[in-house]
N, C-alpha and C positions, 0 to 999 in steps of 0.2 A: 419467069422473072418475078421477084417479089419486091414490094416497095415499103413494107413494114413487117416487123416481127409479130408473131401471134402473141396473144395474151399468155398462153401457156408457157411459151419460151421466155417472155419477159419476167414472169413470176419466178421461173427457175433461175434466170440470171440474177434476179434480186437476192435470192437466197445466198448467193456466193459473193455479193458485192462488197460487204464490209471486210470479211476475213480475206477475200481474194485480193483486195487492194492492199491490205496490210502485208500479205504474203509476197506480192510482187515487189513491194518496197524492200523487203528483206532479201529477196533473190537478187535484185539489182545491186544491193550492197555487197552481196557474196561473190558475184561474178567479177573476175578481173578484167581489166582492159586488155585489148589485143584482138588479133584476127581470129576467125573461127574456121573450123573444118569439121567434117563429120564422116564417119564410116558406118553407113546404115546397116551393113551386114553384121556388124558387131555391136550395134546400138550405141556407138561411141560418139560423143560430141566433145570437141576440144576448143577452148577459148583461152588465149594466152597460155599460161602454164597449167591450167586446170582441165582435167578430163572427167566427163560425167557420163553415166549411162542415161540414155534418153529414149523417148518414143516420139514418133512423128504424129503430131496432132492433126495438122492439115496444111494446106497451101492456099495462098491467095494469088490469083493471076490479075495483075494490075491492068493489063491491056483488055482482058475480057471482063474484068470486074466480077470475077466468080471465085467462090470458095469451094474447095474439095476437101472432104474429110480424109485423114490419113488411111482409115480402114477401107476407103473406097478407091484409093489410088491403084490403078491397074498394075503398076510396076511393084507395088509393095503389098498388095492384098495377100493375106495369109502368112506374112512373114512376122518374125518376132518384134520387129521395130514398130509395128502397128497393133500388136496384141492388146496393149492397154487401152488404146483408143477405140477398140471394138466395143468396149463397155459403154461408150457414149452412144453408139448406134442402138445397142440393146435397151439402154435406159430410155432413149427417145421413143423407140417403138413401143415399149411397155406402157409409157405414159402419154402416148399420142402427141409427142412434140416433134412435129415434122422437121423443124430446122436441125434437129439432132440426128434424125434417121434418114434424111434425104442425102444422096451421095454428093451432089453438086448443087450449090445455091447461087443463082445469078442475082447479083446485088446492084445492078446498074440503076434500078428504080429508086434506090435510097438517095437522099440528098448528099450523103457522104459514104460511099461504098466502102472505103478503107476503114472507117470507124465501125461500120456494120461487121466487117471481117474481124476486127479486133474484139467485138462483142461475142462473136461466135467462138473465137479462141478462148476468151475469158470464161465463157460459160462451159465450154468443153473442159477446160482446166478444172473448174469447180466440180462438175459431174464426175470427173475421173479422180478427184481428191488429190490432185498433184500439187506440189509446192511451188506453183507458179508456171509460167510458160516463157519461152524464149523465141522471139520473132526476129529473123535475120534475112537479109537479101540473099537469094540463091542464084543470082545471075539472070540477065534479061529482065523480064517484067514479073518475076516470081518472088514471093516472100514465103518462106517456110517457117512453120511454127513447131517447136519441140516442147515436150513435157519432160522435165527432169525426173528421173527414176532412181536417184542416188541418195542414200541415207545421210550423206554429208551435207546436203542442202538444209540449212536451218529452217525451222518452222516458226512462224510468228505466234507468240504466246498471247495470253489474255492479260492485259495490264489494267487494273481498275482506274489508275490515274489517267491513262490516255483513252479509256473506253469511250467517253463522250465524243472526242475527236474522231475516233475510229468509226463509230456508228454514223455520225453526221457526214463524214467523208463518203462512206459507203452509200448512204441514202441519196447523196447528191450525184452519184455516177450515172444512174439511169432515170431515177425520178418516177418510177412506176408504182411501187408499193413499199413504203418505209417499214411496214409491219413485217413483210417478208425478209427485208434486210436484217432487221433485228432478230426475228425468229431463227433465220438461217445462221446468223452469227453464233447465237447461243447453242444451236444444234451442233454446229461444227466443233465447238469446244466441249460438247457433251454435258451441258449444264441443264439441270431441271428448270423448266420455265412454266409460267402460268399466266393466263390473261385475267386481269382484274379491272373490269370496266374499260376505261380508255387508256390502259397501260399494260405493259408486259413486265413481269417481275421474274428475275432469274436468280438462282442461288449460286453464289460464287464459291470457289474452293476454300477461301479463307474464312468462310462463315458469314460474310456480309451478303447483302442482296443488291442487285442492280435493278433500278426501277426506271423504265423508259415510258414517258408520257407522250401521247399523241394529241394533236389538235383536231378540230372538227373536220379539217381537210385531209386528215390521215398523215400529216407530217410529224416528224419528231419535234416535240415542244420542249422536252426537258429530259436529261439523263442524270440520274443521281445514284450514288452508292451509299447505302445505309448499313451500319453495323447492327446485326441482329442481337437482341438481348440473350 
């Protein structure tokens, strides 16, 4: 049983916080209302009138307060529906992030085990580079989490106008390292970035530059977009 996440896991989670939060907002707007069903043998997920190709990211047992990664599920191990999530295990093993490479995590030591499970799902989504995740009740005390693998799912773009809100929202999700939030966001969008003292500067596609200043406590103090000469 664990009662807190490791520093390595939290820093990885922060890298995906800003773009991941924006992407989940886009995915929520894309999915229609309606009941869901899934055919795991064909990697198909249906909600309302929409059918998507998905992978199983993991499951959360609310009674046991435990998380099992999809790649570790005995009934799914080696099948196509968990092929993508196997990358999460490899990534965790290569970088020494136990939370991503351990088959089952017992979360009852956390003040809010369900929130801990959501953070695992969120970080797994980020590591896999998926356009969000879908968490739905699967009967009994089980919650199952899917990763969309369908090109029709829209991707959240970078908007200089909403950039300050996006970065501040991301930094407020976990609150561990705002610098990793900002750096991870710019990395996700493939933007060149550099550290200049107490700020991170990134070159935006339109020729302008995003400048993110941090205060002495490492929090985001200011986000500005300047047109380069």
